[in-house]
N, C-alpha and C positions, 0 to 999 in steps of 0.2 A: 320580940325574940330575940337574941343577945347575936352579935355575928366575933364576938371576942374583945380583947383590948389592944387598939391598933397599933398600941408600944408592945406589946406580948410578942418575942419574938418564938414562943413555945405554943400561940394561940394558933388558930386556924386563918388562912391565907384571906383576905377580903375577896370577896364573891364578883366576880365583874357582870356586868347585866350580861345579859343575852343579846348573841350577836355583837360584843365589844370583844375584844383581842388582839390578836396580830392582824395587820390588818392585811386582805385577800391581796395576791400580784392584779393587777392591771390586767383589762381586757386586751388580748393579744401581743403580750409581753412574756418577755419568757420567765418560767417560772423556775422556783429558787430549786438548785442542786445543783447538776451538772450542764455548761453553757451550751446552750441552743446554738444547730449550726444556722446563720444566716439565710434569710427565705432567697431561692434563687442560686445559689451558689454553691457548690461543688461541695458534699457533707465533707466529715471525719472519715478520716479511714486509709483507706489506698488511695492513692493521688487517681486524677480521674484520667483515662487514658485521651489522649491529643486527636480533634478530627483531622481526618484525611479527608484526600478530594475521594471523593465516590468515584468508583469505576466506570471506564467507557459507557455512554449510554443512559448514565443516570445521575440525577441533581449534583453539582460538584465536581463531576471528572468532566472527561476529556471525551468529544465526541464517539462517537461508537465505532470502531476502525471499519469502515469498509468494504465489502468483497468485491474483487473485480467479478464485471459480470460475465454471463457467461460466453457471451460476443466479443466478449476482448484477451477471453481466455481460447475461444477457436482461431481468432486472426495469430496470435500469440505462436501458437502450434502450429499454423501453417506457414508463418516467416519461421519458424524452427525447420519443418521440413524445406520448405525453398530453397533454404540457404543451406543444404545438404545436398540435393539433387545440380546446388548451383557450382558448389564448390568440386562436387566430381565430376562435373561435367567439363569446368573450366581446369583440372589438372587433367583427365586425358584430352581436351583438346590440346594441350601446353606438350605433351607427352608424343601423340600422335605428330603433332609439326616437327619437333623435333626430330623426331624417328624419318619424318618424308626427307627433312632437312639434310639430315646425313649420307641421305640414300643417294641424292640428286646431287651430292656431293663425291660423293663416291664414282659417280659414271660423267663427270666432269660437268655437271650443269647448274651446278648448286648457284650461278653468280644468275640466272634466269627466276630461279624460284624463293629469291634471299626476299624479295620483297613480298609472298605471297604465307611468306614462313614468319615475316615481320607481322605482318597484319594478324596470323594464326596465335601467335603467344600473345599479342595486346589483346583480341577473344579473351581466350583463355587467363590474361588474370587480372583480366573487368567481370568476367565470371567469379574467380576467385573473388574478387573485392566484392561484389556486389551480395554475394554469400556474406561473408563477413560482416556488410549491413544489415543482415536481414537475423543475422544472429544479435547485434548488437541493440538494432530496435524491440527486438522481442525480449529480450532483458531488462530493456530500459520501459518494459508498460508497464513494471511494476511499481518504479519510483518515479518514471520522468510525468512531465507537463504537458503541457498546450504544442510545444516546440516538436515532441515524439509526434503526437498526432499527426500534426502538420507533416513533418515530413514520411511519416508512413501513408497520407494520403498521393503527398506527390509522388512519392517512390513506388506505389502500389498502381497507380495509375499513367505512369512510363513501363512499368512493366506489362500492362493489357496493351500498351499501341505496338512494345515489342513482340509481343504472345501474338497481338494480329499478322504482323509484322511477318512474322516466321510461318505462319498457319498460309498467307498468301503466296507467300517466295518459296515456301519448302516442296513446291512441287512432291505431296502426301509421302516425303522422308522422315528423318528422322526428325529434322527443322520444326517439320508440320508438328510431330508428337510432341517433341518441347515446347512449342507454343501453346497447345490445346492445357498444359499443365500447366504456365505460367498462366497462363489468359485466365483458368477455375479455380488457382489460387489466388492471384493478385484482385480477382473481379469479388469476391471474398470476405480477400482486407480490406478493399476498399470500400466496401457495403457496411462493414464493422464500425468502419472510423468514421463515415459521417450519420453515426445514428446520433440519437444525442444521448444515449444509454453513454459512447465515449467523449462525446463534451461534459456532461457529469463525475466519470471517472478523473480525466486528466487535467480537468478545472476542481475538483477535490481537496479543501483544507489541509494542508498540512501540517501538523504542531511537530 
């Protein structure tokens, strides 16, 4: 069987043996045509979105924002309430002492009562200052560290001693009632501050 003249341009092309021809692409290599995207690299098209840090509490993110424990919230509210009583009592004492001193001056005995009036005014100023301290501590509960906790413990302890003193020397009058309120509020605040939740809250990491 003739396959034509090898030099004849019009003849049939020489037949290739089976399996011969263009070589097949090596395995695991990009085929012919469009270029293949490198393995393990972002594909062509839209740019890949950068990896942002995870949300708090998830891998790659900051620690989940800690919520203030219930005992801390209670102590904070009591500090605000106590500050209202202290400021109000301080203003009442200051106004009352000033009015009594005016009366004493009017009757000519102002010199005899001036010392008592000075002590009363100092007590009123002290009460207002304690009220301001209560507000300061309550506000700092949210962002303060261990120093705020220690200050609150000392403050609550002094309030307990003052409440006991008012109850003993109050002769069942208004001082006794005020001592009861101070003792109750300060006792709850102190119990909240020495709790393990308070240590965890005030020593929490801050970022």
